C-alpha positions in Angstrom: 150.8 218.9 279.6 147.2 218.0 280.4 147.6 219.8 283.7 148.8 223.0 281.9 145.9 222.8 279.5 143.5 222.3 282.4 145.0 225.2 284.3 144.7 227.6 281.3 141.2 226.4 280.5 140.0 226.9 284.1 141.7 230.3 284.2 139.8 231.5 281.1 136.5 230.1 282.5 137.0 231.8 285.9 137.9 235.2 284.4 134.9 235.1 282.0 132.5 234.1 284.7 134.0 236.8 287.1 133.3 239.4 284.4 129.7 238.2 284.2 130.2 237.4 280.5 128.4 234.6 278.6 131.5 233.1 276.9 134.6 233.8 274.9 135.7 234.5 271.3 139.0 234.8 269.5 140.1 236.2 266.2 141.5 233.3 264.1 144.3 234.1 261.8 145.4 230.6 260.8 148.5 230.9 263.0 149.6 228.7 265.9 148.8 231.2 268.7 145.2 231.7 267.7 144.8 228.0 267.1 145.8 227.2 270.6 143.5 229.8 272.1 140.7 228.5 269.9 141.2 225.0 271.5 141.3 226.5 275.0 138.1 228.5 274.7 136.3 225.5 273.1 137.3 223.5 276.2 136.3 226.3 278.6 133.0 227.0 276.9 131.9 224.2 274.6 128.7 225.9 273.7 129.5 229.5 274.3 132.7 230.0 272.3 133.2 231.6 268.9 136.0 231.9 266.4 136.0 235.0 264.1 137.8 234.9 260.8 138.5 238.4 259.5 140.2 238.4 256.1 141.4 241.5 254.3 142.1 241.4 250.5 141.1 237.7 250.6 137.9 235.7 251.0 136.9 233.8 254.1 137.1 230.5 252.3 140.7 231.3 251.3 141.7 231.1 255.0 142.2 227.3 254.7 144.2 226.8 257.9 141.7 228.8 259.9 138.7 227.0 258.5 140.3 223.6 258.8 141.0 224.3 262.5 137.5 225.4 263.5 136.0 222.4 261.7 138.4 220.0 263.3 137.7 221.1 266.8 134.0 221.8 266.3 134.3 225.5 267.2 131.4 227.7 266.2 132.7 230.4 263.9 131.8 233.4 261.7 133.7 234.9 258.8 133.5 238.7 258.1 135.4 240.1 255.1 136.9 243.5 256.1 138.4 244.3 252.6 135.9 247.1 251.8 135.9 248.8 255.2 139.7 248.7 255.2 140.1 250.0 251.6 137.6 252.8 252.2 139.1 253.9 255.4 142.7 253.8 254.2 141.8 255.6 251.0 140.0 258.4 252.9 142.9 258.9 255.2 145.4 259.0 252.3 143.2 261.5 250.4 142.9 263.9 253.3 146.6 263.7 254.2 147.5 264.3 250.5 145.2 267.4 250.5 147.1 268.6 253.5 150.4 267.9 251.8 151.5 265.5 254.6 151.2 262.1 253.0 154.3 260.0 253.4 154.2 257.0 251.1 157.2 255.3 252.8 155.1 255.1 256.0 151.9 253.9 254.4 152.6 250.1 254.5 153.1 250.0 258.3 150.3 252.5 258.9 148.0 250.4 256.7 149.0 247.2 258.5 148.2 248.8 261.9 144.9 250.0 260.6 144.0 246.4 259.6 144.8 245.2 263.1 142.7 247.9 264.7 139.7 247.3 262.3 139.9 243.7 263.3 139.9 244.6 267.0 136.8 246.9 266.6 135.0 244.1 264.7 135.9 241.5 267.4 134.4 243.8 270.1 131.3 244.5 268.1 130.7 240.7 267.7 131.6 240.1 271.4 129.2 242.8 272.6 126.4 241.1 270.6 127.0 237.7 272.3 128.1 239.1 275.7 131.5 237.4 275.3 135.0 238.5 276.3 137.7 238.9 273.6 140.6 236.5 274.2 144.0 237.6 272.9 146.7 235.4 271.4 150.0 237.2 272.3 152.7 235.0 273.8 155.7 235.9 276.0 158.1 236.6 273.1 155.6 238.9 271.5 154.8 240.7 274.7 158.5 241.2 275.7 159.4 242.6 272.3 156.2 244.5 271.8 155.4 242.7 268.6 151.7 243.5 268.5 149.7 246.5 267.4 148.6 248.8 270.3 144.8 248.8 270.4 144.9 246.3 267.6 145.7 242.6 268.3 146.9 244.0 271.7 143.4 245.2 272.4 141.8 242.3 274.2 140.3 241.3 277.5 142.4 238.2 278.4 145.8 236.9 277.3 146.1 233.3 278.4 149.4 232.7 276.5 151.2 235.7 277.9 153.6 233.7 280.1 154.4 231.1 277.4 157.4 231.3 275.1 156.8 230.4 271.4 158.3 227.0 271.9 155.8 226.3 274.7 152.9 227.4 272.6 154.2 225.0 269.9 154.2 222.2 272.5 150.7 223.0 273.5 149.6 223.0 269.9 151.1 219.5 269.3 149.4 218.2 272.4 146.0 219.7 271.4 146.5 218.1 267.9 146.5 221.4 266.0 147.0 220.6 262.3 150.7 220.3 261.3 150.2 222.9 258.5 149.6 225.4 261.3 152.3 224.2 263.7 155.0 224.4 261.1 153.9 227.5 259.3 156.4 230.4 259.1 155.1 232.9 261.7 153.4 235.8 259.9 150.7 238.3 260.8 150.0 238.4 257.0 149.7 242.1 257.0 151.2 242.4 253.5 152.5 240.0 250.8 155.5 238.0 252.0 155.5 239.6 255.5 157.3 237.6 258.2 157.3 238.1 261.9 161.0 237.3 262.3 162.1 239.5 259.4 160.3 242.4 261.1 161.6 241.6 264.5 165.2 241.2 263.2 165.7 238.2 265.5 164.2 234.7 265.5 161.7 233.4 268.0 164.1 230.6 268.9 166.6 233.3 270.0 164.0 235.3 271.9 162.9 232.1 273.7 166.5 231.4 274.6 166.9 234.9 275.9 163.7 234.6 278.0 165.0 231.3 279.4 168.1 233.2 280.7 170.5 231.6 278.2 173.3 233.4 276.4 172.6 234.8 273.0 174.9 236.8 270.7 175.6 240.3 271.6 173.9 241.6 268.5 170.7 239.6 269.2 170.7 240.6 272.9 171.0 244.3 271.9 168.2 243.9 269.4 165.9 242.2 271.9 166.6 244.8 274.6 166.1 247.6 272.1 162.7 246.2 271.1 161.7 245.8 274.7 162.7 249.4 275.6 161.1 251.0 272.5 157.7 249.2 273.1 157.5 249.7 276.9 154.5 252.1 276.3 152.5 249.2 274.8 152.7 247.2 278.0 151.4 250.0 280.2 148.1 251.8 280.7 148.1 255.2 279.0 150.3 257.6 281.1 148.8 260.5 283.0 150.3 263.1 285.3 150.1 263.1 289.0 147.1 265.1 290.3 147.9 268.8 290.3 148.2 270.0 294.0 148.7 273.7 293.4 151.3 275.7 295.2 
């Protein structure tokens, strides 16, 4: 496990240095993936790493797991409350779409959730630009395969060190890195709305996705769901599509 941690730490360090950047930052949600990445960037850049806590509809101090983590590992951090920017932007969009007669209330929850993720991405890059840092992502193999991330939101990052690790492997790393138990055993959630759960949205558990990625047999229903998610989200894993150059007749 120490060799795996060393490998990932060195990879981050090399990529940041290759880019001519000064260090690395990560958005900290209080979940296990961002906790592991926080530990890795602290190891890679002890004095040039930063955690960014970006609550919406809550206060920074209410993010107990996130604050506990950064204090435990000694990671420099900043908290920026995005409640007002989010509410203002979402209200403006809603008002203009209602004026046009196109507002669809049933689509507002997911649209608002994606807007939150994209506001966080923009904020992370504004802070990163200030310090000359790269933005480090937290997506793991299960999330990447199923497309469980917001395009140009939490998927909008410079590096993804956990991209080849199943959720179970991230959990093993978290235990080795002594991430607080309250984070390791927390029910996975992007906390985009009250009671939101990753696995409820996915329609399949992370354990099942991990088993599928290991090449093991899962139920036909789960296999079909995983394959459906993978197919529907293919565009998220590709650069924006463009046509071949026009060559004329």
